[in-house]
PAVOVEX-319794 format. One record per residue: residue number from 0; x, y negated, z of N, C-alpha, C, O, CB in turn; residue in three letters. Coordinates in steps of 0.2 Angstrom, whole numbers, plus 5000, padded with zeros to 4 digits. Glycine has a CB too. Layout:
# residues N
REC    nr   n_c1   n_c2   n_c3   ca_c1   ca_c2   ca_c3   c_c1   c_c2   c_c3   o_c1   o_c2   o_c3   cb_c1   cb_c2   cb_c3   rest
REC   NUM      X      Y      Z       X       Y       Z      X      Y      Z      X      Y      Z       X       Y       Z    ALA
...
//
This chain:
# residues 80
REC    nr   n_c1   n_c2   n_c3   ca_c1   ca_c2   ca_c3   c_c1   c_c2   c_c3   o_c1   o_c2   o_c3   cb_c1   cb_c2   cb_c3   rest
REC     0   4974   4819   5259    4968    4819    5258   4967   4825   5255   4970   4829   5251    4966    4814    5254    UNK
REC     1   4959   4826   5257    4958    4832    5255   4957   4833   5246   4957   4828   5244    4952    4834    5259    UNK
REC     2   4956   4840   5242    4955    4838    5234   4948   4836   5234   4946   4833   5229    4958    4845    5229    UNK
REC     3   4944   4838   5239    4937    4838    5237   4934   4829   5239   4928   4827   5238    4933    4844    5242    UNK
REC     4   4939   4827   5241    4937    4819    5243   4940   4815   5236   4937   4810   5235    4942    4815    5250    UNK
REC     5   4945   4818   5232    4948    4815    5225   4942   4815   5222   4939   4810   5222    4954    4818    5220    UNK
REC     6   4940   4821   5220    4934    4824    5214   4926   4820   5217   4922   4819   5214    4932    4836    5214    UNK
REC     7   4926   4819   5222    4920    4814    5224   4920   4809   5223   4915   4806   5222    4919    4812    5229    UNK
REC     8   4928   4807   5223    4926    4798    5222   4925   4796   5217   4922   4799   5213    4930    4794    5223    UNK
REC     9   4925   4788   5215    4922    4785    5212   4928   4784   5206   4926   4785   5200    4919    4780    5216    UNK
REC    10   4933   4782   5208    4937    4786    5202   4938   4790   5196   4938   4788   5190    4938    4788    5203    UNK
REC    11   4939   4799   5202    4939    4804    5198   4932   4804   5193   4933   4806   5187    4940    4809    5203    UNK
REC    12   4925   4801   5197    4919    4803    5193   4921   4797   5186   4919   4799   5180    4911    4802    5198    UNK
REC    13   4924   4792   5187    4922    4787    5181   4929   4790   5174   4929   4789   5167    4924    4775    5186    UNK
REC    14   4933   4792   5178    4941    4790    5173   4942   4798   5173   4943   4801   5167    4950    4784    5177    UNK
REC    15   4941   4801   5176    4944    4809    5175   4939   4813   5175   4940   4815   5169    4948    4812    5180    UNK
REC    16   4934   4815   5177    4930    4819    5176   4926   4820   5168   4924   4826   5167    4925    4817    5181    UNK
REC    17   4925   4814   5164    4922    4814    5159   4929   4819   5152   4927   4822   5146    4920    4804    5157    UNK
REC    18   4936   4817   5155    4940    4819    5152   4940   4825   5153   4937   4827   5148    4946    4817    5152    UNK
REC    19   4941   4829   5159    4939    4838    5159   4935   4839   5158   4934   4845   5159    4940    4841    5165    UNK
REC    20   4929   4836   5156    4923    4839    5156   4920   4840   5147   4916   4843   5145    4918    4835    5162    UNK
REC    21   4926   4834   5143    4926    4835    5136   4930   4841   5134   4928   4844   5129    4929    4830    5133    UNK
REC    22   4934   4842   5137    4942    4848    5136   4938   4854   5136   4938   4858   5131    4949    4847    5143    UNK
REC    23   4936   4855   5140    4931    4861    5143   4924   4863   5136   4923   4868   5132    4926    4857    5151    UNK
REC    24   4921   4857   5136    4917    4857    5132   4920   4859   5124   4917   4863   5120    4914    4850    5132    UNK
REC    25   4927   4855   5122    4930    4856    5117   4933   4866   5115   4933   4870   5110    4936    4851    5120    UNK
REC    26   4934   4867   5121    4936    4874    5123   4931   4877   5121   4932   4880   5116    4938    4875    5130    UNK
REC    27   4923   4877   5122    4918    4880    5122   4916   4881   5116   4913   4885   5113    4915    4878    5126    UNK
REC    28   4918   4874   5113    4913    4874    5103   4918   4879   5103   4916   4884   5102    4913    4865    5095    UNK
REC    29   4927   4879   5104    4931    4884    5100   4927   4889   5100   4924   4890   5095    4937    4886    5103    UNK
REC    30   4928   4891   5104    4925    4900    5107   4918   4903   5104   4916   4908   5103    4923    4900    5117    UNK
REC    31   4915   4896   5103    4907    4899    5098   4909   4897   5090   4905   4899   5086    4898    4894    5102    UNK
REC    32   4915   4893   5089    4914    4893    5081   4920   4900   5079   4920   4904   5075    4918    4884    5076    UNK
REC    33   4923   4901   5085    4929    4910    5083   4922   4916   5083   4922   4920   5079    4939    4913    5093    UNK
REC    34   4918   4915   5088    4913    4921    5088   4909   4920   5081   4908   4925   5077    4907    4920    5096    UNK
REC    35   4905   4912   5081    4901    4914    5075   4906   4915   5067   4903   4915   5062    4895    4908    5075    UNK
REC    36   4911   4915   5067    4916    4916    5058   4916   4923   5062   4916   4927   5057    4926    4910    5056    UNK
REC    37   4917   4924   5067    4918    4932    5065   4911   4937   5065   4912   4943   5063    4924    4936    5072    UNK
REC    38   4904   4934   5068    4900    4938    5063   4898   4936   5056   4895   4940   5053    4895    4939    5066    UNK
REC    39   4900   4929   5055    4897    4928    5050   4904   4934   5045   4903   4936   5039    4897    4919    5050    UNK
REC    40   4906   4935   5046    4911    4941    5042   4909   4948   5042   4910   4952   5037    4917    4942    5046    UNK
REC    41   4907   4948   5047    4902    4955    5048   4895   4954   5044   4893   4959   5042    4900    4956    5058    UNK
REC    42   4893   4950   5044    4886    4950    5041   4890   4951   5034   4890   4957   5031    4881    4941    5042    UNK
REC    43   4894   4947   5030    4894    4947    5025   4896   4953   5022   4894   4955   5017    4896    4943    5023    UNK
REC    44   4900   4957   5027    4903    4964    5025   4897   4968   5024   4898   4972   5019    4908    4968    5029    UNK
REC    45   4892   4968   5027    4885    4972    5030   4884   4972   5025   4883   4978   5022    4880    4970    5035    UNK
REC    46   4882   4965   5021    4877    4962    5015   4881   4965   5010   4877   4969   5006    4875    4952    5014    UNK
REC    47   4887   4965   5008    4887    4969    5002   4888   4976   5003   4886   4979   4998    4891    4966    4998    UNK
REC    48   4890   4980   5007    4886    4987    5008   4878   4988   5008   4874   4991   5005    4889    4990    5015    UNK
REC    49   4877   4984   5011    4869    4984    5007   4868   4984   5003   4865   4990   5000    4865    4979    5007    UNK
REC    50   4871   4978   4997    4869    4978    4989   4872   4982   4987   4871   4982   4981    4870    4974    4984    UNK
REC    51   4879   4987   4989    4882    4994    4984   4876   4998   4985   4874   5002   4981    4890    4999    4986    UNK
REC    52   4872   4997   4991    4869    5004    4992   4865   5007   4985   4864   5012   4982    4864    5003    4999    UNK
REC    53   4861   5000   4985    4855    5001    4979   4859   4999   4970   4856   4999   4965    4848    4994    4981    UNK
REC    54   4865   4998   4970    4869    4998    4963   4866   5007   4963   4863   5011   4966    4880    4996    4963    UNK
REC    55   4872   5008   4955    4872    5012    4953   4874   5019   4957   4880   5018   4960    4876    5010    4949    UNK
REC    56   4872   5024   4957    4877    5028    4962   4878   5026   4970   4882   5029   4974    4884    5029    4959    UNK
REC    57   4875   5021   4971    4876    5018    4978   4874   5024   4983   4877   5024   4988    4872    5010    4979    UNK
REC    58   4870   5027   4983    4868    5032    4988   4875   5039   4989   4878   5040   4995    4860    5037    4983    UNK
REC    59   4877   5042   4983    4883    5044    4984   4889   5041   4986   4892   5043   4991    4884    5044    4980    UNK
REC    60   4890   5037   4983    4894    5031    4988   4893   5030   4996   4898   5030   5000    4892    5024    4985    UNK
REC    61   4888   5030   4997    4885    5028    5004   4886   5033   5009   4888   5031   5014    4879    5026    5004    UNK
REC    62   4884   5041   5007    4886    5047    5010   4894   5049   5011   4896   5052   5016    4883    5052    5006    UNK
REC    63   4898   5046   5005    4907    5048    5006   4910   5044   5010   4915   5045   5012    4911    5047    5000    UNK
REC    64   4906   5037   5013    4908    5034    5017   4908   5034   5022   4913   5032   5025    4908    5031    5016    UNK
REC    65   4900   5039   5025    4900    5042    5031   4904   5048   5035   4907   5052   5032    4895    5043    5031    UNK
REC    66   4904   5048   5042    4910    5054    5044   4905   5060   5042   4898   5059   5041    4913    5055    5054    UNK
REC    67   4909   5065   5041    4906    5070    5036   4910   5077   5042   4911   5083   5040    4910    5070    5025    UNK
REC    68   4912   5075   5048    4913    5081    5052   4908   5083   5056   4905   5079   5060    4919    5080    5056    UNK
REC    69   4908   5091   5054    4902    5093    5056   4906   5100   5060   4911   5102   5057    4895    5094    5048    UNK
REC    70   4905   5102   5065    4906    5107    5069   4903   5113   5065   4898   5112   5063    4904    5107    5075    UNK
REC    71   4908   5120   5065    4907    5125    5061   4900   5129   5062   4896   5132   5058    4912    5130    5062    UNK
REC    72   4898   5128   5069    4891    5133    5068   4885   5128   5067   4880   5129   5071    4890    5139    5075    UNK
REC    73   4885   5122   5063    4880    5118    5065   4879   5117   5058   4885   5115   5055    4882    5113    5070    UNK
REC    74   4873   5118   5054    4871    5117    5047   4867   5111   5046   4863   5109   5050    4867    5123    5044    UNK
REC    75   4871   5109   5042    4866    5103    5037   4862   5102   5034   4861   5105   5029    4868    5101    5033    UNK
REC    76   4857   5099   5037    4849    5100    5031   4846   5093   5029   4842   5089   5033    4841    5104    5036    UNK
REC    77   4849   5091   5021    4848    5085    5019   4840   5084   5017   4840   5084   5010    4852    5085    5013    UNK
REC    78   4835   5083   5018    4828    5080    5015   4829   5076   5010   4833   5072   5010    4823    5077    5020    UNK
REC    79   4824   5079   5005    4824    5075    5000   4817   5073   4996   4817   5070   4991    4828    5078    4995    UNK
//
């Protein structure tokens, strides 16, 4: 008998279907949790950097953290 017959059978729908769907749900929940934890880590990192910007001499530290690579023929203008 073909696989589609087994998947459409009452036995499959009653006993095996929920088992496979729960495994899929658990896998998806783990992926969502990992993604959430990664985004939470990034958020905390950026929040700390943002808070440091408003601390004493935070602007100077922020400018030092930025990439300072400029071509030789370009002039950097900083407006204050």
